[in-house]
N, C-alpha and C positions, 0 to 999 in steps of 0.2 A: 517226384511230383509230376502229375500230368497237367502241364500249364494250360493246354487247350481246354481241358475239362473245367479247370478253375475259372478260366475266362468265360466259358459258357455259363457257368453259374452266376458270375458277376453280371454278364450282359443280360441274362434272363431276368434277373431282378431289376436291372435298369430299364429294360424294354417294358416290363410290366408296369413299373412306376411311371414311365413316360406316357404310356397309354392311359393309365388312371388319371394322372395329372392333367392331361389334355381332354379327358372325358371321351376318348375314342374307343369304339368297339373294335376288337380284333379276334381273329381265329387262331388256332394253334399252328396252322401252316404258315401264316404271316409271322408269328412270333418265332417259330422254328427257323425260318429263312433269315430273319434279321439277326437273331442270336448267332447263328452259324457264320453269317457274313462278317459280323463284327469280331467274333472270336478268331476266325481264320485270319483276318487282316491284322489284328493285334498280336498274333503269335508269329508274324513274319519278321525277319530281321530288318532293321532300319537301313535304308539306302543312304549311302554317304553323300551322293551328289544332290545338290539342292533341286527342288521340284522345278523351279523356273528353267534351270539348265537342261533338265530332262525333257521339259516341254519343248524347248527350242530344238533339241536333238530330234524329238518326235515329229515336229513340224517339218523338218528338213528330210525326214525319212520317207521311204516309199509308202504308198497308201496301205499296203498290207502290214508293214511294220508299225505304222501309225495306229492302225486298228487294235493291234495287240498291246501297244505301249500306253496309249492314252488312258485306259482304265486304271493302269498301275500308277498313273500320275493323279488322276481325279480323286480317287478314293483317299489317298493320304492327304491331299489338299483339303478335303472336306471333313476329315476326322477331327482335327483340332478345334475348328469353330463349333462343331456340334457338341463336343464334350467339354471343351474348356473355353468357350467363347467369352464368358464373363471375365476370365483372367487374362485375356489377350489385349485388353484395353491399354493403350499407351506403349505398346511394344512395336517393334519394326514390322513384325508379321501380324497384320490386323485380321479381323474376321472378314472384312470386305476383300482384302487381298487373297486370303485363302479361298473364299467362296468364288471369286473371279477365276482363280487358277483352276479350281475344281470344275 
C-alpha cells in the first residue's frame, strides 16, 4: 500500500472540507501545496526526543544549523493542535503549549 497516496487522499478531503466549512475560496495550487505538505509530514517517522529538548538543542546550535532544524520542530508542534486541538483539553500538552512551541 502506498501510504503517501492514501494520506494525500485523506488530506485532500480534509483540506476541501476545511475551506468549505470556513467559506474560503482557494485555487488548485494552494490545495495541492497544503495536501502535499501535510501528507509528506504525516508519512515521516516520529522523532523520539521531545520537541522542547530539540528546541533547546536548536537554540544552542549555530545559526546555520538552527535554520535547518527549527522548521522540523515547528511543524510537528503545530500539527496536533490543528488536527486534534479539541481532544487536547485537560492534558499536559495543551493547544497553547503546542502553538507557542511551534
